[in-house]
N, C-alpha and C positions, 0 to 999 in steps of 0.2 A: 504493499500499500504506499501509495506515493505522503509526504510527513510535510510541514507547512512548517516555515520556521516563519516565527516575525522578531524585525528588530526594531528595537528603540534604544536611544541612552538610559542604560540604568545596570544593578549589578541582578546576580543569582535571584531568584523568586526562591528565598528559604530562610535560614537560619538571620537572626539578625547581623550577626557579625559579616556573615555574604553580603548585607548591602552595603557594607562601607571597606570591602577590601579593595586592591588592585585589581581593575578587570584584568581576564586573564584571557584563553580562548574559549572559543565558543561551545557551547557547550547543550545540547538538546537532547531533552531524556522522553519525550514521547513523540507522537508520528507527529504532532503539530507545535510549532516551537518561535517564539515571540523573543526579538529583543528588543528591550529599549534606550534611545539613548539618552539620556538626562539633558534638561538645562545647567546655568552653570553654577548654579549650588547642587548641583546633584542628586544622589536618589533621597527627594524630600519627603513629605507625609502623602502629598498626593500623589506622587510617585509612584508609590506604594502600593497606594489603593488601587489604581489602576493595576500595578501587575497583581496584584491581589484575584481584582475583578478576571484580568485576559482572565491568569489559569483557571478560577471556578468555571469558566465561560466554556474553554476549552474541556475541561471536565466532562461534558453532559454530553458530545459528541465524543470525534474518534482519539481524544486528547490531546493536551497542551502544554508545552512548558512556556514557563519563560524565563528571561534572563535581562539583567538591568549591567547593560553594561558603563559604567559611570568614570567616564573619560575624567571629570575633576576630581580625578586620581591617583591618576597614571601616577610613577616616579618624577616626571617631568614637568610634574605642575604645583608648582612648589606654594607651600601656603600648611592652612588649615583653616576647618572652617567659612565664617565670610568673607575673610580678607584673603583667602585662597579663591573664591569665585570671583573676588575682581581680579587679581594678580595673574591669573591664573592663565597658561599658554591659551594661544588661538585652537578653540579645538579641530582649528584644520590639519592644526602639526600634526595630532597622531592618526591623516587618513590612511599613512601606510602600514600603519603596524596595522590597524582592524582591517584593512585589505585583506594583509597576508595571513590574516587568522581569520578573516572567513574562509578566503581561497583553501586556507588548512583543513576546512572543515568540510567544504564541497566535494575535497577530494575523499572525505569518507561517509560522505553521504553525496552522492553525486544526483541522486533523483528526487530528494527532497524539497520542500517545500518554504521558499521564508521571507518571511512577510518585517519590512522593516519601519519601525516606530520611532521619530526623533519629536522631542519636546524644546521649544524654545531654541535658545544657541547652539543645542543639539542637532539642529535643523540646519547646522554649518556642515559640520564634521561629516551628515550624512552626503550633502551637497559632493563634496571633495572627494569621498570614498565613490560616488556614483560618477564624479568626472573619470578616476583613475580604475574603475572596472570596466565600462564604457560598454557596456552586454546585459541583456535581463536579465540580471541574476538575484533578484529577490521577484517574488509573486507581486510584492501589495507596498506599496509603500503610503505612509500618512505619517503627514506634518503638524502640529497642533501649537499653536500661538508663536510660528517658527520666524525667528529676528534675520531673516534675510530680506533684499531690498525687495517689492513684487516687481521692482523688470529683471529682476535676473533672470540670465539665461535655464528654461526648464526642460531645456532638450537631456541632458543626463540624467534626471530624478527618471522622465518619460521613457527612455531609452534602457532607463537599466530594472521598469517592474512590468510585469506580463501581464498584469489586468487592474492597470492604473497609483496615478497619483492621487491622495485625498486630500485637500487642506484646510483648515479650519482656522479661522479669524474674525473678528471683530471687530468692528470702529467704537467699539465703547474702550478697549484696549488702550487708557491715560497712556500705564505705563509704557510700552512699546513707543508710542511718541514719545516720552522723552528720553529717554532711557537707546532710540534709533530713527527717531524721525516717523511723520506719516507715513510716506511712502514703504511700506514692508508688509510681507506675506501674510504674516502673522496678524495681519489692522489691513489692508486694502484687497487681500484675497492674490490674485495671477488674473493676468488679464484675460478678455475670454475668448478660446479661440487658443489656449497656451496647452491642451489637451489632458488636463489636470480637470479633475471634480472636488468641486469645492461645498460648506457649510458656511454660510456665515450667519453671526450671531443674532439673534431675536429678542424682542425683548418680553416674549411668553418662554424663551427659554429659562426665568426667572423663577419659574414654577417646579422648575427640574433642576435648583440650586445654581444655576449661574446667571450672574447676575451683568458678565458681558466683559469683568475685571480680567487679566494676565493670570491666565493658564485658570481660569475656574471655571474651564471646561472639563477640567480634571473632579470636579462633584462627583459624586457616586450617580445616583437619580441619575446626568447626564450621562457620563460613563455609560450607564447600563441601558438607555434610550439610541443612543446617539454613536455612538464608539463601537462598543464589540458588535456591530451587526454589520461593520467594515472589515474585520477578519470574519465574516463567513464563507465560506467556500462558493459560491454565490456572490458574487461584488453586488449582482441586482438588488440582495438586501439592503444592500447602506439607503441606496435609490429611495424603497421605501421611507427611509427615514427622514427624508429631505436633504439624503447627498446629491445632486446634482451637475 
């Protein structure tokens, strides 16, 4: 049976200690696997909730393992805690390391599916990885509150995803405006015709605990209703809950 592998920037979902370990090789333990790339401040509570819900969601079907590849805790990213996040390396500098680990995993799992999930600054690492891979390596890619500019070339993402690139954005995300400026994919989305699918924040999502702020898409009700369907085998399940 073909496995699935979801990539997102965070750490292996298991014991608390694993959340804070330096990222190592890619490890999948179920027929489906999610790899999460977190934002600049690493595997925070919201990210861990996301990982737990993804794993629980996968347990109902063919099985899903989840890995948080926390790039903020690599030996090259000096510092600790908040200072580490502010002064740490550009995530793109770790792209080759992650590509090497992904290729090593693929050599052992040639027929498995791989999904990539990137949060905030993790999207910059995801972009650099896709540029280096240059082939349909992932089954699907999901970007949440991405800090990439909205006019960045999306071809590397599209080329690397077999069944679609999904981008969530919120024009109520004032943090992104202050930190990155208004023309950011996590706020404005990508231009029409870019070959990506999008979900834009709506006021009605407040009832799901998402008020449009930065990474408020990680509220548990919102994850259950809008994010988990992206990881169904049928990509059209996402369209049924608002992804266009």
